[in-house]
N, C-alpha and C positions, 0 to 999 in steps of 0.2 A: 259310788254315788253318795254314800253317807259316811264320809271319813271320820266324823266324830264318833259314830257308833262302832266303826271298824277298829279304831285305834286301841280300844280296850282289849281286843283279842290278839293283837300283833305279838305281844310278849309270849303268848302260848303257841301261835302259829309259826313264828320265825324259826325256832329251833328245829321243828319238824321239817319245814321246807328246806332248810340248810342241809339237814341229814339226807334228804331225798336227792340232793345234787349228786350223791355218790351211787345212785341207783344204776345198775348195769344197762338199763334201757335208755337209749338216747331220746326216745319219744317221751318217756317219763320226765327226763331232765328238761326237755324243751317246754313241756307243759308246766313244769314247776317254775321255770324262769318267767313264763307268762304271768303266773300268779304273783311272783315277786315283783315283776314290773308294774302290775296293777297296784300293789301295795305302795310302790315307790313313786306314785304319781304326785305325792305331796312331799314338800321339802324335807320335813323332819323324818319321815319314813324313808325317803330316798337316801339320806345320809346314813340312817341306821342300817339299811340293807347293804349298802356298799361297804360300810365299816365291818359288818358281820361277815361278808364274803371274803374280804381281805384277811380278816382274822382266821377264817376257816382255811384259807390257802396257806397261811403261815404255820398252822398246826398239822395240816394234812397235805404234805408235799406230793403225795401220790395223786391226789385229786387235781392239784395244780398241773402235774405232768400230763395227766390223761384227759382232763376235761377243762382245763384253764382257758384254752383258746376258744372252745365252744361257748363257755359261759360268758366270757368278756365280750365276744363278738355278738352274741345274741342280745346281751344287755344293751349294747350300742345301737342295735336295730330297734329294740322295743322301747328304749328310752331316748337318749340323745347322746351321741358319741362324745361330743365336746364336754357335756356336763359330766358324763361318766369318767372321762379321763382327767378332767380338772379335779374332781372330788377324790379320785384314787390317788392322784399325784399329791394333793394336799395332805391326805392321811399319811402317805409314805414319807413325806418330808417333815411332818410335825409330830406324828404320834410316837410316844415312847413305848408303845406296846409291841413294836416290831424291831427285830434285830437289824443291824446294818447289813448282815449277810442276806437276810430275807429281802430287805429293801432293794439291794443290788439285783437279786434274782428276779424280783417282781418287775423292776424297771426294765430289765433285759427282755422279759416276757412281753410287757406292754409295748415296748419299742418295736419288737419284731412284728407284733400284730399291727401296729401303726403303719409300718413300712410295707406290709404285704397284703393285708385284708381289704377286700373290695368294699366292705361295709364302712370303712373309715376314709373313703375317698374325699368327702366334704371337709373333714378335719385336716387332711393333708393339703387340700387346696387352700384352706384358710392359713395354715402355717407357712405356705409358700409365699404369701403376700404380706406377712406381718412386719417385715422389715422395710417394706416399700413406703414411699412418702404418703400415699393415699390410704394407708392402713389406719383403721380406727383404734382408739385407745383400748377398746374391748378386745380387738384382735391381737394386739400386742401383749395384753395381759394373759392371753391363752398360752403364748410361747413362754412367757416368764413363769407361769404357774407350772408348766411341764418341766421347764429347765431346773426348777428348785429341787425336784425329786430325781430327775434324770441324772443329776450330778453324782448319784450313788453308783453309776456305771459309766466310766469314761468313754467307752466306745459308743454307747447309746447317746451320750451327750454330744459327741462329735457328729454322729449321724443325724441327730435332731437339727443341728446347725446347718448341715448340708441340705436337709430337706427344706429348711426355712430360708435358704440362700443367704445365710449370714456367714459368708466365706471369710471375712476378716476375723470373726469370733472363732470359727472352726480352726483357722490357722493358729490363732493365739492358744487355743486348747491343745493343738498338736505340739506346740513348744512346751506346754506343761507336762506332756507325757514323759518327757525325759526325767522327771522327778518321781515317776511312779515305779512300783515294783512290777516288772514285766514278767508275767506268769504264762504258763501254757494256755490257760483259759483265755487270757487277754489276747494272745496271738491268734487263737482260734476265732475269737470274735472279730478281730481285724480281717482275717481271711474271709469270713462269711460276709462282712460288710462289703468287701471288694466284689464278691459274687453278686450282692444286691445292687451294686453300682451298675451292673450289666442288665438289670431288670427294667421293666417299663416305668417303675416308680421314679427312677432317677434319669429319665430321658432328658429332662430339662438341664440337668447338670452336664451331661455328655455334650449336648448342643452348645451350652455356654462355654465349654472348653474351646470351641471354634472361634468365639468372639475375642480374639487375641488383643484387641485394642480397648476392650472394656475396662473400666476402673477396677472391677472386682476380679479380673482375670488372674492377676499375679497371686492374690491370696488363695484363690481356688486351685491354681496350679501347684503352689507350694504345699497346700494342704494334702493334695493327692500324692505329691512326691513324698510327703511325710509318711503317708500310709505305706508307700513303697519301701522307704528306709526301715520301717518297723518290721516288715514281712521277711521271713526267711525265704530262701530260694524255693519256690513252689509254683504250682499252676496259677494260683492267684497273683503271685508276683509277676509272672510272665505275662499274664493277661493285662494287668494294669500297666506294666512297663511298655507293652506294645501300644496301648492306647495313648499314653503320654508321649511316646516317641513320635507318634503320628501328629500330635498337636505341635510339638517342637519343630517337626519338619514343615508343617504348614506355616509357622511363623517365619522360618527361614526362606521358604519359597515366596512368601508375600513380601519379604524384605522389611518386616516390621521390627523395629528396635524395642528394647525392653521399656523405653520411656514412652508414655502415652502420647499419641499424636493429637488427640482431641482434648485440648486443655479445658474447653467449656464443659465437656462431659465429666472430666475429672473434678472440676470445681463443683459441679452440681452434686456429684457423688459425695464429696467431702462435706458439703453443706448438709446433705441428708443424714450423714453419720453424726455430724455435730449436733443436729436437732435431737438426736437420741440421748445425748448426754443429760444425766439427771433423771431420765425416765426409767421404766422397768426394763428397757432394752439397752441400758448403758453397758457397754462392753466391759468396763472396769468393774462394775457391780456384779456382772455375771461371772467374771473370772474370780472375783473374791469369793463368791458363793461356791464355785467349784473347788477352790483351794481349801476352804473351810471343811467341806464334806470329805475331801480326800485326806485331810489331816485326821478327821474322826476315824476313817477306815484304817489309817496307818497306826493310830494308837490302839485300835481294837486288835489288829494283827500282833502288835508288840505284846499286849496283855495275854493273848492266846499263846504266844511263843514262850512267854515267861512261865505261864501255868504249866505248859508241857514240860519245860525244863525242870521246874520244881517237882512235878510228879515223877519224872524219870529219875531224879535224884533220890526221892523218897523210896521208890520201889527198889532201886539198886541197893540202897542202904538196908532194906528189909529182906535182902536175899537174892537180888538179881533176877526177879521175876520179869518176864517179857512184858512190854508195855504196848503191844500192838492193839489189844482190846481197849486199853485206856486211851490211847491216842485217838481212837475212833470217836470217843466221847467229845473230844475237842474239835475234831475236824469239821463238825457241823457248825461250830461257832464262826469260823472264818476259813472256808475251803480255799486252797491255793490254786485250784484249777477246776475246770468243769465246763461243759458246753450246754447248749440248749438244743433240744430236739424239737423241731417244729414240723414234724412230719405232716405234710398236707395241711398247712395253715389255711390254704384256700378252701379246705373242706372241714375245718374244725378239728385239726389233728392234735398231736401231742404238745407238751410243754417242756419247760426246762428239765433236763435230766440230772438227777443227783449223782449219777454214776460217772459223769465226766465223759468226754469224747466229742466226736464231731457233731456239727450241726447239719441237719438236713432240712432245708427250707423249701416248701412249696410256695411259689410266688404268685400272688393274686395279680389281676390285670387292672387294678383300680386306677 
């Protein structure tokens, strides 16, 4: 009620409130988040609180794993999901306080919450319309804001484009994947994305696969086949292959050629895409941003590998001591693999696992 008087105490209160987020009691954490949300009702404090929470996650990965989903989802309910995501995305894409590895992990976390949590239903609905002709400039800027930081994680970026029905951009991103280092962790994320495509969140995408004459269909189908080509032979491969085979059979049974029959619809679609040129949703601009961020990650990996090689050489010259322990110090800078455990995200479960391994995702019905 009196923010002017309260602001003088925030510097003393905030460290204590942040520390309490690690309390073993969920009830204590939820009450703590309510206090933080009350502090965040004003713009300056809102930015301060979210920045502090991201900084806390970057230094306390255990908290991110065990309470990250609960904290982010509750803040989205108590404050505003769109504002929370835009602010976190801005900080991850611009702040020099966070490592590239942490930015990638945090984006993966936020993306999984976006795709599965019921609390973010309205934000998903907004993103689904941002590339349509009737979308407002503000709606389009929401996608652009998220895209800037989502580029730290290629699979998250691709799934964001699928959610926004920007199938031409998603297919262009798929072609960029050929320039990336394909790791075990990357393939695990692809595998779990295919599982998510079978969830209620992507029912619009599965139904649009039936619209074989639509202008966007070719890009959508090619993007899905791109996922198929990346996957090794697995249950996810067979699941996606069966669905895409059904779509191709439908095209054959209807006698539809690859060329669009409705030229007016195609012309309208192309005009809509041309209208985006020069805006925040310009596909060329989005792809340039993706390439820039991937180049940063590539240089970070190369520096880490050079440091590893130099350390191995030094230790060998000093007596051939094993470097297993030393290697662990560098693995945190840029891990080559790892999965995200989202056990029961519908109920505020776990977060990215630092141990690597499979993803277990509880899908919300938003």
